[in-house]
Structure formats: structure tokens, C-alpha cells
C-alpha positions as CSV (number, residue, x, y, z in Angstrom):
1,X,20.3,-63.1,-13.8
2,X,20.3,-60.0,-11.7
3,X,17.5,-57.5,-12.2
4,X,18.8,-53.9,-12.1
5,X,18.2,-51.8,-9.1
6,X,15.6,-49.1,-9.6
7,X,16.7,-45.5,-9.1
8,X,14.6,-43.6,-6.6
9,X,12.5,-40.5,-7.3
10,X,13.6,-37.2,-5.8
11,X,10.8,-37.5,-3.3
12,X,12.6,-40.4,-1.6
13,X,15.7,-38.3,-0.8
14,X,14.1,-36.9,2.3
15,X,13.3,-40.5,3.5
16,X,16.9,-41.6,2.8
17,X,18.6,-38.6,4.4
18,X,16.8,-39.1,7.7
19,X,18.4,-42.6,7.9
20,X,22.0,-41.8,6.8
21,X,23.6,-41.3,10.2
22,X,26.7,-43.3,10.9
23,X,26.4,-46.7,12.6
24,X,27.6,-46.5,16.2
25,X,29.3,-49.0,18.4
26,X,27.4,-50.8,21.2
27,X,26.7,-54.2,22.5
28,X,26.8,-57.2,20.2
29,X,23.7,-57.1,18.0
30,X,22.7,-60.7,18.7
31,X,24.3,-61.3,22.1
32,X,23.1,-58.9,24.8
33,X,25.7,-58.3,27.4
34,X,28.6,-59.2,25.2
35,X,31.4,-56.6,24.7
36,X,31.1,-54.1,21.9
37,X,31.4,-55.6,18.4
38,X,33.7,-52.9,17.1
39,X,32.9,-49.9,15.0
40,X,31.2,-51.0,11.8
41,X,32.0,-48.8,8.8
42,X,29.4,-46.2,8.0
43,X,27.3,-47.4,5.0
44,X,25.7,-44.3,3.6
45,X,23.3,-45.3,0.8
46,X,24.7,-44.6,-2.6
47,X,23.2,-41.6,-4.4
48,X,21.1,-42.6,-7.4
49,X,19.5,-40.5,-10.0
50,X,15.7,-40.3,-10.2
51,X,13.9,-42.1,-13.0
52,X,10.4,-41.6,-14.4
53,X,9.9,-45.3,-15.2
54,X,8.6,-47.7,-12.4
55,X,9.6,-51.3,-12.3
56,X,7.7,-53.6,-14.6
57,X,4.9,-55.0,-12.4
58,X,4.5,-58.1,-14.5
59,X,7.8,-59.4,-13.3
60,X,8.7,-60.8,-9.8
61,X,10.8,-58.4,-7.7
62,X,12.7,-58.7,-4.5
63,X,12.8,-55.5,-2.5
64,X,14.9,-55.3,0.6
65,X,12.8,-53.3,3.1
66,X,15.2,-53.8,6.0
67,X,18.6,-55.5,6.2
68,X,19.5,-54.7,9.8
69,X,20.2,-56.6,13.0
70,X,19.2,-55.7,16.6
71,X,22.0,-53.1,16.4
72,X,20.4,-49.6,16.3
73,X,21.9,-48.6,12.9
74,X,20.0,-45.6,11.6
75,X,20.6,-46.5,8.0
76,X,19.4,-50.1,8.3
77,X,15.9,-50.8,9.4
78,X,14.8,-54.1,10.9
79,X,14.8,-57.3,8.9
80,X,12.1,-57.5,6.3
81,X,12.0,-58.5,2.7
82,X,9.2,-58.1,0.1
83,X,8.7,-60.3,-2.9
84,X,6.3,-58.5,-5.2
85,X,4.4,-60.5,-7.8
86,X,1.1,-60.2,-9.5
87,X,0.2,-57.0,-7.7
88,X,0.8,-58.4,-4.2
89,X,3.6,-57.8,-1.8
90,X,4.5,-60.9,0.1
91,X,6.4,-59.8,3.2
92,X,9.0,-62.0,4.9
93,X,9.5,-60.8,8.5
94,X,8.4,-57.6,10.1
95,X,11.3,-55.8,11.7
96,X,11.1,-52.3,13.1
97,X,9.8,-49.7,10.6
98,X,8.4,-52.3,8.2
99,X,5.3,-50.2,7.1
100,X,7.2,-47.0,6.5
101,X,10.0,-48.9,4.8
102,X,7.4,-50.5,2.5
103,X,6.0,-47.1,1.7
104,X,9.5,-45.9,0.9
105,X,9.9,-49.0,-1.3
106,X,6.8,-48.1,-3.2
107,X,8.3,-44.6,-3.9
108,X,11.6,-46.1,-5.0
109,X,10.2,-48.8,-7.3
110,X,6.8,-47.6,-8.3
111,X,5.4,-50.9,-7.2
112,X,2.0,-50.0,-5.7
113,X,1.7,-53.3,-3.9
114,X,4.1,-51.9,-1.3
115,X,1.8,-49.0,-0.3
116,X,0.6,-49.4,3.3
117,X,-3.1,-50.1,2.6
118,X,-2.0,-53.0,0.3
119,X,0.1,-54.9,2.8
120,X,-2.0,-58.0,3.5
121,X,0.2,-61.1,3.4
122,X,3.2,-61.8,5.6
123,X,5.4,-64.8,6.6
124,X,7.5,-64.8,9.8
125,X,10.6,-66.9,9.9
126,X,10.7,-67.0,13.7
127,X,9.6,-64.8,16.7
128,X,12.8,-63.1,17.7
129,X,12.0,-59.5,18.6
130,X,14.1,-57.9,15.8
131,X,12.0,-59.8,13.3
132,X,8.6,-59.0,14.9
133,X,8.8,-55.6,16.5
134,X,7.2,-54.2,13.3
135,X,4.3,-56.8,13.6
136,X,1.9,-54.5,15.6
137,X,2.7,-51.8,13.0
138,X,1.8,-54.2,10.2
139,X,-1.4,-55.1,12.0
140,X,-2.6,-51.6,12.8
141,X,-1.1,-49.0,10.5
142,X,-2.4,-50.3,7.2
143,X,-5.8,-50.8,8.9
144,X,-5.9,-47.2,9.9
145,X,-4.8,-46.2,6.4
146,X,-7.5,-48.1,4.7
147,X,-6.6,-51.7,4.2
148,X,-9.6,-53.3,2.6
149,X,-9.1,-56.9,3.8
150,X,-7.8,-58.7,6.9
151,X,-4.1,-59.3,7.3
152,X,-3.0,-63.0,6.7
153,X,0.1,-64.0,8.6
154,X,2.0,-67.4,8.5
155,X,4.6,-68.3,11.1
156,X,5.8,-70.7,13.8
157,X,3.9,-71.9,16.8
158,X,3.4,-69.0,19.2
159,X,2.2,-66.7,16.4
160,X,-1.5,-66.9,17.5
161,X,-0.7,-66.1,21.1
162,X,1.5,-63.2,20.1
163,X,-1.2,-61.8,17.8
164,X,-3.9,-62.1,20.5
165,X,-1.6,-60.3,23.0
166,X,-0.9,-57.5,20.6
167,X,-4.6,-56.9,19.8
168,X,-5.3,-56.9,23.5
169,X,-2.4,-54.5,24.2
170,X,-3.9,-52.0,21.7
171,X,-7.5,-52.6,22.9
172,X,-8.2,-49.0,23.8
173,X,-6.7,-47.6,20.6
174,X,-8.9,-50.0,18.6
175,X,-12.0,-49.2,20.6
176,X,-11.6,-45.4,20.0
177,X,-10.9,-45.9,16.3
178,X,-14.0,-48.1,15.9
179,X,-16.4,-46.3,18.2
180,X,-15.1,-42.8,17.7
181,X,-15.4,-40.4,14.8
182,X,-13.1,-42.5,12.6
183,X,-15.6,-45.3,12.5
184,X,-13.1,-47.9,11.3
185,X,-14.4,-51.3,10.6
186,X,-13.3,-53.8,13.3
187,X,-13.8,-56.7,10.9
188,X,-11.0,-55.4,8.7
189,X,-8.6,-55.5,11.7
190,X,-9.0,-59.3,12.0
191,X,-5.7,-61.1,11.6
192,X,-5.9,-64.5,10.0
193,X,-3.0,-66.4,11.7
194,X,-1.6,-69.7,10.4
195,X,0.8,-71.6,12.6
196,X,2.9,-73.6,10.1
197,X,5.0,-76.7,9.7
198,X,7.5,-77.6,7.0
199,X,6.0,-78.0,3.6
200,X,3.7,-76.1,1.3
201,X,2.1,-73.4,3.4
202,X,0.6,-70.9,0.9
203,X,-0.5,-70.9,-2.7
204,X,-2.5,-68.5,-4.9
205,X,-2.6,-68.0,-8.6
206,X,0.8,-66.3,-8.8
207,X,2.7,-67.4,-5.7
208,X,3.7,-70.7,-4.0
209,X,5.4,-70.6,-0.6
210,X,7.1,-73.6,1.0
211,X,8.5,-73.5,4.5
212,X,11.6,-75.5,5.7
213,X,13.0,-75.9,9.2
214,X,16.3,-74.3,10.0
215,X,18.6,-74.6,13.1
216,X,18.6,-71.2,14.8
217,X,20.4,-71.8,18.1
218,X,18.1,-72.6,21.0
219,X,14.8,-71.7,19.2
220,X,12.6,-74.8,19.0
221,X,11.1,-73.7,15.7
222,X,12.5,-71.4,13.0
223,X,11.9,-71.4,9.3
224,X,13.3,-70.4,5.9
225,X,11.0,-69.9,2.9
226,X,11.1,-70.9,-0.8
227,X,8.9,-68.7,-3.0
228,X,8.1,-69.7,-6.5
229,X,6.4,-67.6,-9.2
230,X,6.2,-68.1,-13.0
231,X,9.5,-66.3,-13.6
232,X,11.6,-66.7,-10.5
233,X,12.4,-69.0,-7.6
234,X,13.6,-67.2,-4.4
235,X,14.9,-68.8,-1.3
236,X,15.2,-66.9,2.0
237,X,17.3,-68.6,4.6
238,X,15.8,-66.9,7.7
239,X,18.1,-66.7,10.7
240,X,20.0,-70.0,10.7
241,X,23.1,-71.7,11.9
242,X,25.2,-73.6,9.3
243,X,22.7,-75.8,7.4
244,X,24.0,-78.1,4.7
245,X,20.4,-79.2,3.8
246,X,19.8,-75.7,2.4
247,X,21.9,-76.6,-0.7
248,X,19.3,-79.2,-1.8
249,X,16.3,-76.9,-1.0
250,X,17.8,-74.0,-3.0
251,X,19.1,-76.1,-5.9
252,X,18.7,-74.1,-9.1
253,X,17.1,-71.1,-7.4
254,X,17.4,-67.8,-9.2
255,X,18.1,-66.0,-5.9
256,X,19.4,-67.1,-2.5
257,X,18.9,-64.4,0.2
258,X,21.0,-65.4,3.2
259,X,22.0,-63.9,6.5
260,X,25.7,-63.8,7.2
261,X,28.5,-62.8,9.5
262,X,32.1,-62.1,8.6
263,X,34.1,-65.3,9.4
264,X,37.4,-63.5,10.0
265,X,35.7,-61.1,12.3
266,X,34.3,-63.9,14.5
267,X,37.7,-65.4,14.9
268,X,38.8,-62.2,16.6
269,X,36.1,-62.4,19.2
270,X,36.0,-64.0,22.6
271,X,35.0,-67.8,22.8
272,X,31.5,-67.1,24.2
273,X,30.7,-64.8,21.2
274,X,32.1,-67.4,18.8
275,X,29.9,-70.1,20.3
276,X,26.8,-67.9,20.2
277,X,27.1,-66.7,16.6
278,X,28.5,-70.0,15.3
279,X,25.2,-71.6,16.6
280,X,22.7,-69.0,15.7
281,X,24.1,-67.7,12.4
282,X,26.1,-68.6,9.3
283,X,29.4,-67.4,8.1
284,X,29.8,-65.7,4.8
285,X,32.2,-68.5,3.8
286,X,29.6,-71.1,4.6
287,X,27.0,-69.2,2.6
288,X,29.3,-69.3,-0.4
289,X,29.8,-73.1,-0.1
290,X,26.0,-73.6,0.1
291,X,25.4,-71.4,-2.9
292,X,28.0,-73.2,-4.9
293,X,26.5,-76.6,-4.2
294,X,23.0,-75.3,-4.9
295,X,24.0,-73.7,-8.2
296,X,21.9,-70.6,-7.5
297,X,21.9,-67.7,-9.9
298,X,22.6,-64.9,-7.3
299,X,23.4,-64.5,-3.6
300,X,22.0,-61.5,-1.7
301,X,23.4,-61.0,1.8
302,X,21.2,-59.4,4.4
303,X,20.9,-59.2,8.2
304,X,24.7,-58.9,8.0
305,X,26.8,-59.0,11.2
306,X,30.1,-57.3,11.3
307,X,31.7,-58.6,14.4
308,X,35.1,-56.9,14.3
309,X,34.9,-54.0,11.9
310,X,35.0,-56.0,8.7
311,X,33.8,-54.3,5.5
312,X,31.0,-55.2,3.1
313,X,33.6,-55.9,0.5
314,X,35.4,-58.4,2.7
315,X,32.1,-60.2,3.5
316,X,31.4,-60.5,-0.2
317,X,34.8,-61.8,-0.9
318,X,34.3,-64.5,1.7
319,X,31.3,-65.7,-0.2
320,X,33.3,-65.7,-3.4
321,X,35.9,-68.1,-2.0
322,X,33.5,-70.9,-3.1
323,X,30.8,-69.2,-5.2
324,X,31.6,-67.7,-8.6
325,X,28.1,-66.2,-9.3
326,X,26.9,-62.8,-8.6
327,X,27.1,-61.7,-4.9
328,X,25.3,-58.7,-3.6
329,X,25.8,-57.0,-0.3
330,X,22.1,-56.0,0.4
331,X,21.2,-52.5,1.5
332,X,17.8,-51.2,2.5
333,X,15.5,-50.4,-0.5
334,X,17.6,-52.3,-3.0
335,X,15.4,-54.0,-5.6
336,X,16.4,-57.0,-7.8
């Protein structure tokens, strides 16, 4: 069952308006050096009326903080999804703008767990730059703004080295904030890193998170995640090539959040681009087949690649070729 999207407060309008510029052409979002992918239609966020009632914090919510790709689309921030349950925001990936997008999400939904000082648990599907450029932001900004506990991060091998390098890169900033007039606590900047393998990777009184390996092109290790609470099961594909095993993993899930590209658009591209995206990513047609076999309640598309000017409606229809459940073309700050 789909949870209705929450209408934002008037205060959010300034946030939204700053990101409503039209998407421009450029290099292929996932294949540097490839010819332009074609002009993607402008996707200005739909106007919504303000509401005085926040979302019910006793339920589990999915909030799309960022649905973008490496393409510099002003209205789509970098890939990041929050699953909010029991007063905690569990972040999956940390694309560019993640902390500000979470703050906007708190304004839209009324879920205080998304406020910057409360961001303290994150899971990284893989270490591609578009999924991790917001990681230093996630480490540092909530600390500066008063996070009261260290950040805990779960991700693939390489996470510990990346974290250590980022803390070293910001060494002088950290020194000044700790030793200068701010007098921030260095111990609260500590990052608890956990390099993971497939299986159960996290459990607390309200959330259980399982990781599963996915084939993402030439990456040695990439993951998707299955998150289970008392009222919902949510599966997030991560970036993945076609993966039939996902149907078994996602069997009976309430929500499948899956990346996708338009299959018809890819057929119009040069062979090199077809090989690249066919290996690193999954067509909307294939997503529909997986969702149908899994019997999920809802499909939410995110990290959408339009490779030859295809529309959101066309991508949704490709999923519906096999899947007759609800299909949502995800947009930043949607909540379900």
C-alpha cells in the first residue's frame, strides 16, 4: 500500500525554488567521455499545498532525499534515501547535498529525525563518487551543528580508508573547531566504520538491515539493502546490472526502490554506451519483471537515467509491461 506524499510547508518553497532550473544536456551521466545523452525533459517539482499536520512518526516512512545521477541536474540532488522509523533516520547513500536535503525533508515531512544533528546512521551501497560526495558533509556538518553521538557508517571494503582520508583532509578545519572558540568535542566527530559482507549487518529495537551483493559493472563489491521494521519491508537495489536473484530477496516486500534506465532510449545509443549501461545498470523493463516475480507492493524508481530524451511516463510504462502494481517515478523529497 502506498503511503500518501506529505505536502510541504510554505517555508520549503524557497528551498524548492532554488532547485527548479531545467536539466541541461551534457556528457552521459555514468559514462564520462561519451556523447551527450540528449536533452532530458525538465522535471519541475509539482506544486503542493502546505499542511499543518506532520507525518505520523510511529510509522515507517521512505523519504527520497536525492534521486539524481552524476548529471548536474539542479532539481535532482545526489542519490540518497532515508528510511525513518522509531525516531531514527537510516540513510542509504550520501550523494551531493545530503545534509541540506535531509533538512529540507524534515521541513516537508515534519520528521525531526531528518534534522541535521540527528543524522547518525548511514549505509553505503558502493563507493562511486556520486553516492559518496556527500559523505564528508555527513561526517562534518551534523557535528558542527550539534550531533550528540558519533556517526555510524556501514559499507563495502574501502570505507575505512576513505573515512580516514577525509578526516585527514579536513584536519585543519577540525583542529580550529576543537581548539578555537567553538570548542567542539573531538570525540563526537569519531566515525564508527563497519566494512560489511552479505548478510545481517545491523539490528536495533526497530530496524533490521540485511546486505546483499549486486553486480555493478567492474566494481568488485557493491550492495543492495533490505530494511525491515514492524510495519514495512523495504528493499533498495543499489546500483546494479540485471540481477534475477533480487526477485527472491525482495519477495513479498512492501516497497522495492530500484534504479533504472529507459530501455528504448538505450537502444538508440551507440554500442559502447549500450554495453556500459547494460552492465552497470538495469532497464525499467527488467525492473518490472523482477518486481512481478517478487510480488512487491510498490515500485519506486530512483537514480533514473534518460539516455535519449525519454519521459518519466515512458519509463513507468516500461515497468508496467510486466508489473501491475503501483509504480512511482521518484522525485526529490517525495515521501511514502
